[in-house]
N, CA, C and O atoms as a DFTB+ gen file, in Angstrom:
708 C
 N C O
     1  1      12.801     -94.988     -29.493
     2  2      11.648     -95.786     -28.736
     3  2      11.270     -95.733     -27.533
     4  3      11.894     -94.905     -26.870
     5  1      10.638     -96.190     -27.097
     6  2       9.761     -96.096     -25.670
     7  2       9.969     -97.404     -25.101
     8  3       8.911     -97.900     -24.714
     9  1      11.405     -98.420     -24.850
    10  2      11.147     -99.338     -23.921
    11  2      11.271     -99.419     -21.918
    12  3      11.962     -98.850     -21.073
    13  1      10.227    -100.404     -21.904
    14  2       9.962    -100.715     -19.960
    15  2      11.353    -101.257     -19.664
    16  3      11.535    -102.472     -19.730
    17  1      12.253    -100.509     -19.372
    18  2      13.241    -101.754     -19.112
    19  2      12.843    -101.782     -17.125
    20  3      12.305    -100.881     -16.482
    21  1      13.432    -103.369     -16.523
    22  2      12.982    -102.954     -14.794
    23  2      15.294    -103.024     -14.920
    24  3      16.274    -103.239     -15.633
    25  1      14.627    -102.515     -13.152
    26  2      15.971    -102.274     -12.651
    27  2      16.516    -103.335     -12.880
    28  3      17.592    -103.515     -13.450
    29  1      15.478    -104.441     -12.252
    30  2      16.805    -106.395     -12.373
    31  2      16.620    -107.169     -13.513
    32  3      16.654    -108.400     -13.525
    33  1      16.337    -106.124     -14.898
    34  2      16.732    -106.873     -15.722
    35  2      18.025    -106.900     -16.228
    36  3      18.732    -105.915     -16.016
    37  1      18.516    -107.930     -16.916
    38  2      19.800    -108.528     -16.979
    39  2      20.195    -108.089     -18.343
    40  3      19.453    -107.538     -19.156
    41  1      21.541    -108.418     -18.514
    42  2      22.415    -107.871     -19.659
    43  2      21.543    -108.663     -21.043
    44  3      21.416    -108.294     -22.210
    45  1      21.121    -109.686     -20.440
    46  2      20.573    -110.719     -21.688
    47  2      19.149    -110.358     -21.976
    48  3      18.717    -110.244     -23.123
    49  1      18.638    -110.232     -21.200
    50  2      17.010    -109.337     -21.115
    51  2      17.382    -107.569     -21.554
    52  3      16.343    -106.923     -21.420
    53  1      18.041    -107.068     -21.817
    54  2      18.209    -105.919     -22.601
    55  2      18.629    -106.442     -23.736
    56  3      17.901    -105.983     -24.616
    57  1      19.351    -107.100     -24.154
    58  2      19.916    -107.476     -25.441
    59  2      18.459    -107.925     -26.252
    60  3      17.939    -107.138     -27.044
    61  1      17.900    -109.195     -25.982
    62  2      16.553    -109.620     -26.255
    63  2      14.976    -108.566     -26.305
    64  3      13.861    -108.710     -26.806
    65  1      15.583    -107.627     -25.583
    66  2      14.764    -106.046     -25.375
    67  2      14.900    -105.989     -26.824
    68  3      14.208    -106.711     -27.543
    69  1      15.978    -104.957     -27.412
    70  2      16.070    -104.397     -27.974
    71  2      16.218    -105.308     -29.608
    72  3      16.052    -104.958     -30.776
    73  1      16.574    -106.486     -29.004
    74  2      16.667    -107.107     -30.637
    75  2      14.765    -107.129     -31.191
    76  3      14.360    -107.189     -32.351
    77  1      13.846    -107.051     -29.794
    78  2      11.805    -107.846     -30.402
    79  2      11.490    -106.618     -30.429
    80  3      10.358    -106.315     -30.808
    81  1      12.298    -105.743     -30.084
    82  2      11.289    -104.333     -29.808
    83  2      12.528    -102.953     -30.763
    84  3      12.348    -101.873     -30.200
    85  1      13.202    -102.862     -31.502
    86  2      13.706    -101.780     -31.850
    87  2      14.433    -102.551     -33.452
    88  3      13.940    -102.450     -34.575
    89  1      15.635    -103.252     -33.090
    90  2      15.998    -104.054     -34.201
    91  2      15.052    -104.612     -35.276
    92  3      14.893    -104.085     -36.377
    93  1      14.539    -105.546     -34.920
    94  2      13.369    -105.908     -35.629
    95  2      12.350    -104.605     -36.066
    96  3      12.123    -104.929     -37.232
    97  1      12.070    -104.133     -35.987
    98  2      11.341    -103.063     -36.206
    99  2      12.187    -101.791     -37.156
   100  3      11.614    -101.222     -38.085
   101  1      13.812    -101.425     -36.697
   102  2      13.682    -100.304     -37.878
   103  2      15.150    -100.702     -37.655
   104  3      15.804     -99.808     -37.119
   105  1      15.679    -101.588     -37.876
   106  2      17.345    -102.299     -38.192
   107  2      18.218    -101.572     -37.299
   108  3      18.037    -100.993     -36.228
   109  1      19.690    -101.861     -38.400
   110  2      20.370    -101.493     -37.071
   111  2      20.951    -100.013     -37.394
   112  3      21.207     -99.518     -38.492
   113  1      21.062     -99.535     -36.265
   114  2      21.926     -97.822     -36.366
   115  2      23.367     -98.049     -36.469
   116  3      24.017     -99.094     -36.508
   117  1      23.718     -96.787     -36.505
   118  2      24.752     -96.586     -36.729
   119  2      26.045     -96.510     -35.686
   120  3      27.194     -96.949     -35.740
   121  1      25.271     -95.714     -34.678
   122  2      25.231     -94.865     -33.710
   123  2      24.643     -94.983     -32.609
   124  3      23.706     -94.185     -32.621
   125  1      24.693     -95.842     -31.149
   126  2      23.894     -95.232     -29.575
   127  2      24.832     -94.397     -29.089
   128  3      26.062     -94.348     -29.074
   129  1      23.834     -93.687     -28.654
   130  2      24.351     -92.559     -27.839
   131  2      23.346     -93.192     -26.262
   132  3      22.127     -93.366     -26.231
   133  1      24.622     -93.488     -24.776
   134  2      23.664     -93.904     -24.273
   135  2      24.551     -93.349     -22.425
   136  3      25.645     -92.799     -22.300
   137  1      23.636     -93.737     -21.365
   138  2      24.862     -92.959     -20.539
   139  2      25.484     -94.386     -19.992
   140  3      25.132     -95.326     -20.706
   141  1      26.423     -94.801     -18.760
   142  2      27.074     -95.911     -18.582
   143  2      26.112     -96.416     -17.891
   144  3      26.070     -95.963     -16.748
   145  1      25.276     -97.223     -18.155
   146  2      23.860     -98.045     -17.372
   147  2      25.055     -99.310     -17.287
   148  3      26.123     -99.196     -17.887
   149  1      24.810    -100.176     -16.693
   150  2      25.805    -101.938     -17.445
   151  2      25.193    -102.513     -17.506
   152  3      25.422    -103.694     -17.245
   153  1      23.563    -101.924     -18.029
   154  2      23.105    -102.882     -19.126
   155  2      23.516    -102.701     -20.613
   156  3      23.398    -103.506     -21.537
   157  1      24.033    -101.427     -20.612
   158  2      24.580    -101.530     -22.004
   159  2      26.201    -101.097     -22.466
   160  3      26.588    -100.681     -23.559
   161  1      27.264    -101.453     -20.759
   162  2      27.742    -101.309     -21.397
   163  2      28.765    -103.089     -20.647
   164  3      29.861    -103.207     -20.099
   165  1      27.903    -103.913     -20.948
   166  2      28.130    -105.359     -20.539
   167  2      28.415    -105.976     -21.697
   168  3      27.713    -105.759     -22.685
   169  1      29.638    -106.957     -21.753
   170  2      29.973    -107.527     -22.700
   171  2      29.061    -108.107     -23.708
   172  3      29.205    -107.641     -24.838
   173  1      28.020    -109.153     -23.538
   174  2      27.175    -108.943     -24.298
   175  2      26.273    -107.636     -25.079
   176  3      25.602    -108.060     -26.020
   177  1      26.211    -106.855     -24.956
   178  2      25.721    -106.324     -26.058
   179  2      26.748    -105.461     -26.687
   180  3      26.403    -104.901     -27.728
   181  1      28.753    -105.110     -25.946
   182  2      29.684    -104.933     -27.044
   183  2      30.123    -105.677     -27.334
   184  3      31.299    -105.413     -27.583
   185  1      29.742    -107.166     -27.580
   186  2      29.751    -107.756     -28.319
   187  2      28.925    -107.363     -29.877
   188  3      29.106    -106.994     -31.037
   189  1      27.946    -107.751     -28.902
   190  2      26.550    -106.978     -30.396
   191  2      27.014    -106.085     -30.957
   192  3      27.387    -106.542     -32.038
   193  1      27.335    -104.617     -30.889
   194  2      27.807    -103.510     -31.266
   195  2      28.869    -103.952     -32.627
   196  3      28.896    -103.569     -33.797
   197  1      29.563    -104.775     -31.978
   198  2      30.891    -105.057     -32.569
   199  2      30.242    -105.603     -33.645
   200  3      30.090    -104.962     -34.684
   201  1      29.833    -106.754     -33.497
   202  2      28.751    -107.791     -34.255
   203  2      28.058    -106.871     -35.626
   204  3      28.200    -107.102     -36.826
   205  1      27.438    -105.996     -35.094
   206  2      27.007    -105.576     -35.678
   207  2      27.092    -103.364     -36.641
   208  3      26.499    -102.337     -36.971
   209  1      28.254    -104.076     -36.552
   210  2      28.840    -102.531     -36.521
   211  2      28.161    -101.893     -36.107
   212  3      27.294    -101.246     -36.694
   213  1      28.390    -101.929     -35.030
   214  2      27.109    -100.431     -34.477
   215  2      28.478     -99.218     -33.644
   216  3      29.529     -99.640     -33.163
   217  1      28.176     -98.136     -33.671
   218  2      29.633     -97.072     -32.630
   219  2      28.770     -97.097     -31.667
   220  3      27.605     -96.934     -32.031
   221  1      29.003     -97.294     -30.216
   222  2      28.786     -97.288     -28.999
   223  2      29.326     -95.703     -28.082
   224  3      30.128     -95.581     -27.156
   225  1      28.756     -94.989     -28.586
   226  2      29.607     -93.898     -27.235
   227  2      27.987     -93.325     -25.990
   228  3      26.767     -93.270     -25.830
   229  1      29.644     -92.981     -25.351
   230  2      28.797     -92.223     -23.776
   231  2      28.662     -90.964     -23.811
   232  3      29.008     -90.163     -24.679
   233  1      28.058     -90.787     -22.673
   234  2      27.815     -89.444     -22.188
   235  2      28.536     -89.248     -20.872
   236  3      28.617     -90.026     -19.921
   237  1      29.120     -87.843     -21.051
   238  2      29.944     -87.942     -19.691
   239  2      29.491     -87.958     -18.588
   240  3      28.693     -87.037     -18.414
   241  1      29.608     -88.482     -17.894
   242  2      29.366     -88.511     -16.186
   243  2      29.411     -86.992     -16.162
   244  3      30.195     -86.233     -16.732
   245  1      28.481     -86.756     -15.443
   246  2      27.740     -85.590     -14.674
   247  2      27.478     -84.453     -15.399
   248  3      27.791     -83.357     -14.933
   249  1      26.734     -84.595     -16.910
   250  2      27.411     -83.891     -18.068
   251  2      26.601     -84.575     -19.293
   252  3      27.095     -84.857     -20.385
   253  1      24.834     -84.854     -18.770
   254  2      23.652     -85.451     -19.153
   255  2      23.222     -85.105     -20.852
   256  3      22.680     -85.742     -21.755
   257  1      24.023     -83.195     -20.633
   258  2      23.386     -82.813     -22.089
   259  2      24.024     -83.188     -22.761
   260  3      23.852     -82.720     -23.887
   261  1      25.354     -84.403     -22.612
   262  2      25.856     -84.896     -24.487
   263  2      24.400     -85.251     -25.117
   264  3      23.956     -84.783     -26.166
   265  1      23.875     -85.998     -24.422
   266  2      22.663     -86.730     -24.954
   267  2      21.392     -85.787     -24.278
   268  3      20.793     -86.108     -23.251
   269  1      21.135     -84.630     -25.038
   270  2      20.642     -83.756     -24.681
   271  2      18.646     -84.140     -25.242
   272  3      17.672     -84.217     -24.494
   273  1      18.702     -84.302     -26.832
   274  2      17.756     -84.513     -26.887
   275  2      17.304     -85.893     -26.453
   276  3      16.142     -85.934     -26.050
   277  1      17.807     -86.742     -26.451
   278  2      17.380     -87.979     -25.756
   279  2      16.947     -87.881     -24.043
   280  3      16.147     -88.654     -23.516
   281  1      17.610     -86.839     -23.375
   282  2      17.424     -86.341     -22.002
   283  2      15.696     -85.341     -22.189
   284  3      14.699     -85.531     -21.492
   285  1      15.769     -84.808     -22.785
   286  2      14.985     -83.593     -23.064
   287  2      13.201     -85.251     -23.569
   288  3      12.105     -85.225     -23.007
   289  1      13.434     -85.849     -24.183
   290  2      12.341     -86.531     -24.657
   291  2      12.064     -87.125     -23.811
   292  3      10.852     -87.097     -23.600
   293  1      12.874     -87.973     -22.851
   294  2      13.059     -88.674     -21.617
   295  2      11.846     -87.960     -20.629
   296  3      10.716     -88.415     -20.449
   297  1      12.489     -86.563     -19.980
   298  2      11.618     -86.044     -19.430
   299  2      10.231     -86.122     -19.994
   300  3       9.229     -86.564     -19.430
   301  1      10.342     -85.603     -21.241
   302  2       8.763     -84.768     -21.400
   303  2       7.899     -86.847     -20.994
   304  3       6.901     -87.204     -20.367
   305  1       8.696     -87.414     -21.560
   306  2       7.265     -88.781     -21.753
   307  2       7.541     -89.145     -20.340
   308  3       6.509     -89.795     -20.175
   309  1       8.280     -89.238     -18.946
   310  2       7.432     -89.110     -18.124
   311  2       6.754     -88.454     -17.049
   312  3       6.725     -88.902     -15.903
   313  1       6.295     -87.555     -17.363
   314  2       5.715     -86.012     -17.494
   315  2       4.411     -86.634     -17.927
   316  3       3.362     -86.708     -17.288
   317  1       4.709     -87.102     -19.241
   318  2       3.338     -87.139     -19.642
   319  2       2.213     -89.378     -18.968
   320  3       1.177     -90.008     -19.177
   321  1       3.775     -89.491     -18.035
   322  2       3.145     -90.575     -17.614
   323  2       2.586     -90.282     -16.910
   324  3       1.361     -90.411     -16.915
   325  1       3.471     -89.591     -15.707
   326  2       2.523     -88.639     -14.767
   327  2       1.447     -87.822     -14.687
   328  3       0.587     -87.653     -13.822
   329  1       1.689     -87.263     -15.935
   330  2      -0.383     -87.089     -16.085
   331  2      -1.118     -87.708     -15.872
   332  3      -1.916     -87.603     -14.940
   333  1      -1.036     -88.905     -17.038
   334  2      -2.359     -89.807     -17.114
   335  2      -2.365     -90.874     -15.820
   336  3      -3.330     -91.623     -15.663
   337  1      -1.625     -90.884     -15.228
   338  2      -1.520     -91.610     -13.641
   339  2      -1.131     -90.825     -12.504
   340  3      -0.312     -91.154     -11.647
   341  1      -1.779     -89.772     -12.569
   342  2      -1.259     -88.426     -11.546
   343  2      -2.326     -89.367     -10.111
   344  3      -2.195     -88.861      -8.997
   345  1      -3.122     -90.417     -10.189
   346  2      -3.617     -90.777      -8.829
   347  2      -3.335     -91.867      -8.659
   348  3      -3.824     -92.340      -7.633
   349  1      -2.414     -92.859      -9.540
   350  2      -1.701     -93.855      -8.828
   351  2      -1.117     -94.535     -10.370
   352  3      -1.184     -94.075     -11.509
   353  1      -0.642     -95.577      -9.945
   354  2      -0.174     -96.433     -11.346
   355  2      -1.410     -97.120     -12.242
   356  3      -1.378     -97.322     -13.456
   357  1      -2.537     -97.435     -11.300
   358  2      -3.576     -97.555     -11.796
   359  2      -4.860     -96.657     -12.475
   360  3      -5.281     -95.843     -11.653
   361  1      -5.472     -96.618     -13.579
   362  2      -6.458     -95.767     -13.541
   363  2      -7.628     -96.362     -14.474
   364  3      -7.313     -97.354     -15.131
   365  1      -8.416     -96.069     -14.556
   366  2     -10.211     -96.149     -14.727
   367  2      -9.818     -95.668     -16.066
   368  3      -8.762     -95.037     -16.113
   369  1     -10.542     -95.868     -17.281
   370  2     -11.016     -94.619     -18.258
   371  2     -12.519     -95.012     -17.746
   372  3     -12.881     -95.482     -16.667
   373  1     -13.214     -94.674     -18.836
   374  2     -14.494     -93.858     -19.013
   375  2     -15.390     -95.353     -19.319
   376  3     -16.598     -95.317     -19.080
   377  1     -14.969     -96.255     -19.685
   378  2     -15.683     -97.661     -19.978
   379  2     -14.942     -99.056     -18.710
   380  3     -14.807    -100.272     -18.847
   381  1     -14.547     -97.913     -17.312
   382  2     -14.237     -98.743     -16.348
   383  2     -13.426     -99.707     -16.391
   384  3     -13.508    -100.596     -15.544
   385  1     -12.233     -99.748     -17.630
   386  2     -11.222    -100.637     -17.544
   387  2     -10.103    -100.031     -16.907
   388  3      -9.619     -98.942     -16.599
   389  1      -9.864    -101.686     -16.840
   390  2      -8.601    -101.219     -15.718
   391  2      -6.637    -101.311     -16.793
   392  3      -6.188    -102.223     -17.487
   393  1      -6.084    -100.083     -16.464
   394  2      -5.196    -100.439     -17.517
   395  2      -3.967     -99.961     -16.457
   396  3      -4.204     -99.123     -15.587
   397  1      -2.736    -100.526     -16.602
   398  2      -1.077    -100.381     -15.611
   399  2      -0.797     -99.443     -17.228
   400  3      -1.245     -99.432     -18.375
   401  1       0.558     -98.514     -16.135
   402  2       0.694     -97.337     -16.810
   403  2       1.530     -98.382     -18.100
   404  3       1.117     -98.180     -19.242
   405  1       2.455     -99.263     -17.971
   406  2       3.249     -99.467     -18.731
   407  2       2.628     -99.978     -20.324
   408  3       3.213    -100.015     -21.406
   409  1       1.539    -100.257     -20.043
   410  2       0.574    -101.038     -21.095
   411  2       0.199     -99.925     -21.976
   412  3      -0.159    -100.094     -23.142
   413  1       0.307     -98.527     -21.267
   414  2      -0.238     -96.999     -21.884
   415  2       1.000     -96.542     -23.057
   416  3       0.700     -95.901     -24.065
   417  1       2.620     -97.038     -22.708
   418  2       3.858     -96.751     -23.458
   419  2       3.149     -96.719     -24.971
   420  3       2.574     -95.677     -25.283
   421  1       3.169     -97.684     -25.796
   422  2       2.340     -97.923     -27.050
   423  2       1.771     -96.415     -27.776
   424  3       2.299     -95.674     -28.605
   425  1       0.262     -96.342     -26.946
   426  2      -0.378     -95.175     -27.182
   427  2       0.087     -93.923     -26.775
   428  3      -0.559     -92.905     -27.021
   429  1       1.632     -93.895     -25.903
   430  2       1.621     -92.274     -25.122
   431  2       3.141     -92.301     -26.158
   432  3       3.464     -91.148     -26.443
   433  1       4.288     -93.576     -26.869
   434  2       4.510     -92.688     -27.780
   435  2       4.029     -92.979     -29.139
   436  3       5.045     -92.649     -29.750
   437  1       3.382     -93.280     -29.852
   438  2       2.289     -92.491     -30.271
   439  2       1.770     -91.150     -30.687
   440  3       1.970     -90.240     -31.492
   441  1       0.936     -91.551     -29.628
   442  2       1.412     -89.781     -29.509
   443  2       2.454     -88.831     -29.230
   444  3       2.345     -87.759     -29.826
   445  1       3.314     -88.954     -28.559
   446  2       4.283     -88.170     -28.866
   447  2       4.500     -87.602     -30.185
   448  3       4.582     -86.466     -30.650
   449  1       4.579     -89.080     -30.732
   450  2       5.704     -89.408     -32.203
   451  2       4.960     -88.500     -33.194
   452  3       5.437     -88.093     -34.254
   453  1       3.426     -88.167     -32.603
   454  2       2.922     -87.241     -33.984
   455  2       2.182     -86.511     -34.168
   456  3       1.339     -86.323     -35.045
   457  1       2.774     -85.568     -32.437
   458  2       2.180     -84.826     -32.011
   459  2       3.676     -83.908     -32.756
   460  3       4.870     -84.208     -32.772
   461  1       2.896     -82.679     -33.326
   462  2       4.541     -81.132     -33.712
   463  2       4.600     -81.082     -32.269
   464  3       3.970     -81.343     -31.244
   465  1       6.104     -80.427     -32.894
   466  2       6.690     -80.214     -31.442
   467  2       7.232     -78.127     -32.158
   468  3       7.710     -77.594     -33.160
   469  1       6.727     -77.762     -30.842
   470  2       7.041     -76.517     -31.266
   471  2       8.474     -75.620     -31.586
   472  3       8.769     -74.654     -32.290
   473  1       9.003     -76.311     -30.870
   474  2      10.657     -76.280     -31.077
   475  2      10.789     -76.942     -33.016
   476  3      11.914     -77.111     -33.487
   477  1       9.867     -77.150     -33.646
   478  2      10.361     -77.600     -35.006
   479  2       9.240     -77.555     -36.009
   480  3       9.453     -77.763     -37.204
   481  1       8.183     -77.315     -35.581
   482  2       7.087     -77.225     -36.539
   483  2       6.353     -78.434     -36.609
   484  3       5.127     -78.554     -36.616
   485  1       7.403     -79.508     -36.672
   486  2       6.206     -80.576     -37.420
   487  2       6.663     -82.125     -36.094
   488  3       7.580     -82.262     -35.284
   489  1       5.270     -83.156     -36.555
   490  2       6.051     -84.053     -35.680
   491  2       7.294     -85.375     -35.888
   492  3       7.752     -85.672     -36.991
   493  1       7.612     -85.914     -34.854
   494  2       9.406     -86.350     -34.948
   495  2       8.768     -86.973     -36.351
   496  3       9.381     -86.817     -37.407
   497  1       7.609     -87.626     -36.311
   498  2       7.632     -88.812     -36.975
   499  2       8.112     -88.376     -38.235
   500  3       9.208     -88.678     -38.706
   501  1       7.099     -87.523     -38.862
   502  2       7.454     -86.635     -39.865
   503  2       8.536     -86.495     -40.237
   504  3       8.834     -86.761     -41.401
   505  1       9.481     -86.009     -39.292
   506  2      10.735     -85.573     -39.824
   507  2      10.872     -86.997     -40.113
   508  3      10.500     -87.262     -41.256
   509  1      11.377     -88.209     -39.297
   510  2      12.045     -89.194     -39.573
   511  2      11.505     -89.915     -40.685
   512  3      12.238     -90.278     -41.605
   513  1      10.339     -90.137     -40.669
   514  2       9.440     -90.610     -42.045
   515  2       9.571     -90.314     -43.142
   516  3      10.065     -91.044     -44.001
   517  1       9.108     -89.068     -43.331
   518  2       8.661     -87.330     -44.717
   519  2       7.501     -88.147     -44.615
   520  3       7.083     -88.414     -45.741
   521  1       6.662     -88.763     -43.498
   522  2       5.519     -88.939     -43.608
   523  2       4.514     -88.405     -42.086
   524  3       5.173     -88.367     -41.047
   525  1       3.296     -88.092     -41.997
   526  2       2.092     -88.298     -41.002
   527  2       1.772     -90.265     -41.163
   528  3       1.783     -91.053     -42.108
   529  1       1.515     -90.379     -39.655
   530  2       0.359     -91.623     -39.351
   531  2      -0.765     -91.336     -39.608
   532  3      -1.273     -90.271     -39.256
   533  1      -1.669     -92.696     -40.608
   534  2      -2.846     -92.657     -40.239
   535  2      -3.390     -92.386     -39.097
   536  3      -4.023     -93.441     -39.087
   537  1      -3.772     -91.774     -37.889
   538  2      -3.670     -92.633     -36.485
   539  2      -5.170     -92.679     -36.793
   540  3      -5.668     -91.945     -37.647
   541  1      -5.919     -93.618     -36.030
   542  2      -7.287     -94.448     -35.603
   543  2      -8.264     -93.623     -35.573
   544  3      -9.276     -93.783     -36.255
   545  1      -8.044     -92.456     -34.630
   546  2      -9.159     -91.746     -34.481
   547  2      -9.395     -90.811     -35.484
   548  3     -10.417     -90.125     -35.500
   549  1      -8.281     -90.718     -36.547
   550  2      -8.137     -89.702     -37.596
   551  2      -9.370     -90.193     -38.496
   552  3     -10.022     -89.467     -39.246
   553  1      -9.650     -92.151     -38.185
   554  2     -10.605     -92.463     -39.562
   555  2     -12.204     -92.579     -38.819
   556  3     -13.159     -93.095     -39.399
   557  1     -12.255     -92.121     -37.739
   558  2     -13.587     -92.782     -37.196
   559  2     -14.809     -91.771     -37.234
   560  3     -14.642     -90.553     -37.308
   561  1     -15.840     -92.277     -37.187
   562  2     -16.708     -90.736     -37.151
   563  2     -17.126     -90.833     -36.227
   564  3     -16.687     -91.309     -35.180
   565  1     -18.027     -90.401     -36.477
   566  2     -18.938     -89.415     -34.739
   567  2     -20.120     -90.412     -34.645
   568  3     -20.832     -90.875     -33.753
   569  1     -19.964     -90.544     -36.274
   570  2     -21.435     -91.282     -35.717
   571  2     -21.795     -92.636     -36.212
   572  3     -22.851     -93.241     -36.400
   573  1     -20.647     -92.866     -36.341
   574  2     -20.972     -95.106     -36.007
   575  2     -21.275     -95.682     -34.906
   576  3     -21.399     -95.026     -33.871
   577  1     -21.332     -96.127     -34.920
   578  2     -21.715     -97.378     -33.489
   579  2     -20.517     -98.106     -33.081
   580  3     -19.893     -98.884     -33.803
   581  1     -20.290     -97.857     -32.103
   582  2     -18.579     -98.559     -31.911
   583  2     -18.683    -100.297     -31.842
   584  3     -19.245    -100.693     -30.821
   585  1     -18.425    -100.892     -32.366
   586  2     -18.733    -102.381     -32.745
   587  2     -18.130    -102.569     -31.582
   588  3     -19.133    -102.733     -30.888
   589  1     -16.768    -102.721     -30.469
   590  2     -17.053    -102.970     -29.877
   591  2     -16.616    -102.207     -28.467
   592  3     -16.065    -101.106     -28.443
   593  1     -16.914    -102.882     -27.466
   594  2     -16.242    -101.549     -26.500
   595  2     -14.813    -100.721     -26.242
   596  3     -14.604     -99.574     -25.845
   597  1     -13.807    -101.944     -26.694
   598  2     -12.790    -101.572     -26.260
   599  2     -12.784    -100.324     -27.381
   600  3     -12.011     -99.448     -26.993
   601  1     -13.302    -100.050     -28.421
   602  2     -12.591     -99.731     -29.348
   603  2     -12.755     -98.155     -29.027
   604  3     -11.887     -97.309     -29.241
   605  1     -13.962     -97.934     -28.503
   606  2     -13.985     -96.733     -27.615
   607  2     -12.812     -95.668     -26.387
   608  3     -12.498     -94.508     -26.118
   609  1     -12.479     -97.497     -25.894
   610  2     -11.773     -96.820     -24.778
   611  2     -10.333     -96.589     -25.574
   612  3      -9.481     -95.737     -25.320
   613  1     -10.313     -97.807     -26.822
   614  2      -9.108     -97.101     -26.761
   615  2      -9.014     -95.534     -27.902
   616  3      -8.179     -94.632     -27.971
   617  1      -9.826     -95.706     -28.381
   618  2     -10.094     -94.103     -28.953
   619  2      -9.405     -92.712     -28.043
   620  3      -8.892     -91.660     -28.423
   621  1      -9.653     -93.235     -26.811
   622  2     -10.273     -91.808     -26.168
   623  2      -8.707     -92.242     -25.115
   624  3      -8.077     -91.381     -24.502
   625  1      -8.325     -93.802     -25.125
   626  2      -6.758     -93.214     -24.841
   627  2      -6.092     -92.771     -25.920
   628  3      -5.353     -93.722     -26.174
   629  1      -5.989     -92.364     -26.308
   630  2      -5.052     -92.403     -27.698
   631  2      -5.779     -90.568     -27.530
   632  3      -5.249     -89.792     -26.735
   633  1      -6.546     -90.293     -28.075
   634  2      -7.158     -88.875     -27.710
   635  2      -6.825     -88.063     -26.520
   636  3      -6.740     -86.838     -26.609
   637  1      -6.592     -88.835     -25.169
   638  2      -6.371     -87.734     -24.040
   639  2      -4.924     -88.137     -23.926
   640  3      -4.435     -87.447     -23.031
   641  1      -3.791     -89.159     -24.570
   642  2      -2.790     -89.643     -24.452
   643  2      -1.911     -88.495     -25.319
   644  3      -0.779     -88.112     -25.025
   645  1      -2.860     -87.968     -26.660
   646  2      -2.164     -87.161     -27.569
   647  2      -2.041     -85.674     -26.817
   648  3      -1.045     -84.971     -26.645
   649  1      -3.324     -85.481     -26.466
   650  2      -3.745     -83.840     -25.754
   651  2      -2.893     -83.695     -24.672
   652  3      -2.254     -82.644     -24.631
   653  1      -2.621     -85.073     -23.166
   654  2      -0.983     -84.827     -22.718
   655  2      -0.070     -84.537     -23.288
   656  3       0.414     -83.467     -22.918
   657  1       0.643     -85.243     -24.418
   658  2       1.660     -85.236     -25.112
   659  2       1.911     -83.277     -25.327
   660  3       2.617     -82.384     -24.858
   661  1       0.783     -83.459     -26.367
   662  2       0.806     -81.656     -26.378
   663  2       0.975     -80.281     -25.321
   664  3       1.095     -79.061     -25.428
   665  1       0.902     -81.306     -24.258
   666  2       0.172     -79.727     -22.703
   667  2       1.734     -80.340     -22.404
   668  3       2.462     -79.381     -22.147
   669  1       2.278     -81.270     -22.366
   670  2       3.685     -82.014     -22.116
   671  2       4.747     -80.886     -22.398
   672  3       5.311     -80.053     -21.689
   673  1       4.776     -81.189     -23.644
   674  2       5.780     -80.573     -24.364
   675  2       5.801     -79.217     -24.538
   676  3       6.890     -78.642     -24.528
   677  1       4.438     -78.398     -24.750
   678  2       4.208     -76.851     -23.923
   679  2       5.145     -76.430     -22.654
   680  3       5.916     -75.514     -22.366
   681  1       4.649     -77.590     -22.078
   682  2       5.544     -77.019     -20.463
   683  2       6.253     -77.345     -20.205
   684  3       6.662     -77.237     -19.049
   685  1       7.079     -78.191     -21.494
   686  2       8.509     -78.367     -20.761
   687  2       9.324     -77.097     -22.209
   688  3      10.140     -76.231     -21.895
   689  1       8.965     -77.259     -23.297
   690  2       9.450     -75.761     -23.339
   691  2       9.364     -74.602     -22.994
   692  3      10.149     -73.658     -23.082
   693  1       7.946     -74.748     -22.422
   694  2       7.777     -73.035     -20.961
   695  2       9.666     -73.160     -19.785
   696  3      10.449     -72.234     -19.572
   697  1       9.759     -74.414     -19.379
   698  2      10.233     -74.425     -18.495
   699  2      12.337     -74.633     -18.903
   700  3      13.332     -74.666     -18.178
   701  1      12.098     -74.725     -20.499
   702  2      12.924     -75.108     -20.740
   703  2      13.960     -73.833     -21.413
   704  3      15.178     -73.911     -21.567
   705  1      13.127     -72.741     -21.726
   706  2      13.472     -71.056     -21.839
   707  2      14.266     -70.268     -20.352
   708  3      14.540     -69.068     -20.362
């Protein structure tokens, strides 16, 4: 999951975000690999991990490859955001709606999770859940009239996000070789 943490978030803020956005949707993890960010090493989160029986493992300092899959995903996601917001943190879509980059996270995450990765030939969601999500733009027909102006805006955002995700992944694999 992609979560927009702020630099000044406390351990309590982090715990609440993890509960609201991760555990409530996916359940508890058996193991979490993280860097040594104080948000994740605090007494609050350490106690929560002990309470829930989650093993907390740390990547080694100066050796972030320990968590290579996550690091690769983070880099790809940063590339997606940078491509989408190349001209600033705010952008206007074709319907002249203004968006802030944080609001793009759910659409970009969906695009990332449902895009086929060249290394596996499958979408991460397919590997995780065993099925592909039915996406909004898969069901819309070109001859349908938009019910609300935001429908076309949402459709465009998802289309662009998926397109950018595919480009980012292709570029990432080129540079990784």
